MIROPA-688689 format. One record per residue (C-alpha): x, y, z. Coordinates in Angstrom, 2 decimals. Example, Ala and Ser with C-alpha at 12.3 -4.5 7.8 and 13.67 -1.06 7.14 Angstrom:
2
X  Y  Z
12.30  -4.50  7.80 $
13.67  -1.06  7.14 $
This chain:
95
X  Y  Z
-2.70  -25.51  -10.85 $
-0.01  -27.45  -12.62 $
0.45  -31.07  -11.69 $
4.09  -31.21  -10.67 $
6.09  -33.89  -8.95 $
6.15  -31.83  -5.76 $
2.36  -31.40  -5.69 $
1.89  -35.14  -6.20 $
4.42  -35.83  -3.43 $
2.68  -33.48  -1.00 $
-0.77  -34.88  -1.82 $
-0.13  -38.26  -0.20 $
0.94  -37.90  3.47 $
0.98  -41.68  4.15 $
3.43  -42.23  1.33 $
5.51  -39.29  2.56 $
5.77  -40.77  6.05 $
6.64  -44.22  4.72 $
9.34  -42.87  2.41 $
10.77  -40.71  5.21 $
10.94  -43.71  7.53 $
12.59  -45.79  4.81 $
15.24  -43.12  4.15 $
15.95  -42.68  7.87 $
16.29  -46.45  8.36 $
18.69  -46.75  5.44 $
20.79  -43.84  6.74 $
20.91  -45.32  10.25 $
21.95  -48.65  8.71 $
24.81  -46.96  6.88 $
25.82  -45.16  10.09 $
25.78  -48.45  12.04 $
27.92  -50.15  9.38 $
30.43  -47.28  9.41 $
30.66  -47.35  13.21 $
31.09  -51.12  13.23 $
33.84  -50.89  10.60 $
35.62  -48.08  12.48 $
35.48  -49.99  15.77 $
36.75  -53.18  14.12 $
39.69  -51.41  12.48 $
40.49  -49.49  15.69 $
40.66  -52.69  17.75 $
42.60  -54.66  15.15 $
45.35  -52.07  14.81 $
46.59  -52.47  18.36 $
49.99  -50.89  18.95 $
51.45  -49.17  21.97 $
49.16  -47.13  24.21 $
48.99  -43.40  23.59 $
50.79  -41.18  26.06 $
49.07  -38.42  28.00 $
50.66  -35.78  25.77 $
49.01  -37.43  22.75 $
45.59  -37.23  24.38 $
46.20  -33.59  25.34 $
47.21  -32.73  21.77 $
44.17  -34.53  20.37 $
41.77  -32.75  22.76 $
43.41  -29.37  22.02 $
43.02  -29.96  18.28 $
39.36  -30.90  18.65 $
38.60  -27.88  20.83 $
40.49  -25.54  18.48 $
38.61  -26.92  15.46 $
35.26  -26.48  17.20 $
36.09  -22.89  18.18 $
37.15  -22.01  14.63 $
34.05  -23.69  13.16 $
31.66  -21.98  15.57 $
33.36  -18.62  15.01 $
33.09  -18.94  11.23 $
29.42  -19.93  11.47 $
28.76  -16.94  13.75 $
30.41  -14.63  11.21 $
28.32  -16.19  8.44 $
25.07  -15.54  10.32 $
26.20  -12.05  11.32 $
27.05  -11.02  7.76 $
23.81  -12.52  6.43 $
21.69  -10.73  9.03 $
23.43  -7.39  8.50 $
22.92  -7.58  4.74 $
26.57  -7.87  3.74 $
25.71  -10.83  1.50 $
23.19  -8.87  -0.60 $
24.21  -7.64  -4.05 $
24.78  -3.89  -4.33 $
21.81  -1.76  -5.34 $
22.04  1.07  -7.86 $
19.82  4.06  -7.17 $
18.39  6.41  -9.78 $
21.31  8.75  -9.09 $
23.73  6.17  -10.45 $
25.44  5.18  -7.21 $
């Protein structure tokens, strides 16, 4: 068996767990910093309060985006499962 980087990585489970924990902690730190920054900017902007029609438009946009995203993902899974994403096959007959 060839000694590859992947085989060396899989051979040491303690190191794998430690590196996974380190990556997750760094990513959560970045997420916390982004949330803190967003909250700080949101509060510092101030301005007049949003009207009810603004909230309704925002909620409608979010719901519409989620419906479109879920529909497109469903079509992606459907076409993949039905084999529409496979390249065409040529038989011995030439078609």
